[in-house]
N, C-alpha and C positions, 0 to 999 in steps of 0.2 A: 861711188854709188850715189847718185843724186837723190836728195830727199823728196823732191817733187816730181818723181818720174811717173809716167802713165802706167796703167795696169796692163801687164803683158800676161794674158790668160794662158798662153802656151808654156811659159816658164814657171808659172805659179807665184811670181813675185808681185807684191802689192806695195805701192808707194803711198805717201801721205795724201797725194792728190786723189787716189782711188777711194780714200775714206769718204770723200764727198761726191764721188761720181759713180760708184758701183754699188750693187746690191750687197756685196760682202762688207763693204765699208759702212753701209747703213746700219748694220748690226751694232757697230760701235756707237753711233749716234743714238740708237734706241737704248743702249745700256746706260749712257750718260743721262739722257732725258728721264728715263725711268728712275734712276737713282735720285736725281734731284727732286722729282715728284714725290718719291717715297719719303724723303727727308721732311718735306713740307707736310705731308699727310701725318707722319708720326709726331712731329714737333709742333704742329699747328696750334693745338691748345696751349702749349707752353709759351709759344710766341704771343698768342692773343692775351694770355694772362700777364705776361711781361709788359704788354702795352697798356695794361690797366683795365682790361675788360673782365667782367664777372663770369661766373660759371655758365649761366644761361646764355650769355652772348657768345662764349666760346663754342658752345654746342650749336648755336644758330649758324655761326661762321663755318664750322666744320661741316654741318649738314648742307649748307649752301654751296660750299666748295666741292663736296662730293657730287651733289646734284648737278651743278653746272658742268662738272666733268663728264657726266653721262651725256648731257646735251651737246657738249663740245665734240665728243667722239663721233656722234652722228653727222654733225656739220663738217668736221674735218675729213670724213670719208668722201663726201661729195667734192670737197675742195681738192683732195688728192687725185680724184679722177680727172679734174680739170687741169691741174698743174704738174702732176707727176710726183713720185715719191721722193726723189733726191732733192728737188728744189724745195719741197715742203719741209723736209727734214733739216736742211741747212737754215731755212728761214725760222723754223720752230726752235732749233737749238740756239740760234743767235738771239731770238726773242726771249727765250727762257733765261739766258745769261743776263740780258739787260734787266729783266724783271727781278731776278735774284739780286743783282747789284743794287737796284733801286730799293728792294726790301731791306737789304743789309744796311744801306745808308740811312733809311728812315728809322729803322729800329735803333741804330746807333744814335741818331739825333734825338729819338724819344728818351733815351737814357740820360742825355744831357739836359734837354729842355722838353719835358713832357707836355705837349699841347694836343688838343683834339685834332687839329689839322694834320699833324705828323702821324698820329695814330690812324687816321683815315687813309693817308697816303700809304702807310705800311700794309694795311689790309688790301688796298687797291693793287699794290705790286704783287702780293701773294696770289690774288685772284687772276691778275694778268699773266702770271707764270703758267697757270692752268689753261688760260684761254689761248696762249700761243703754243 
């Protein structure tokens, strides 16, 4: 049984390839992206506090992150009409992974050498995760 087989709708079998090519597989991408976004939403203030930002700045960042999410949803609806759901989900999931890797690296660097530039880069990657 090959791992990268195509989706055979008559037999009901789904391969790994169908995760990125079918509407059924898109549900898996939705689940992963939603989970990653929920982690950032819940732990955002802790992350910002760990980067050295005060309580007021944490609230500003969280409010900005949530507001930019509303705007990004409207923009992504138009982009989805132009590109298609599957392509947009693959691009978005890859972008989210890159943004979260960048956030993890910059947060780790901030623990070793806390500088303003590293803190700004960490916040940038957190917002980039939402934009993609």
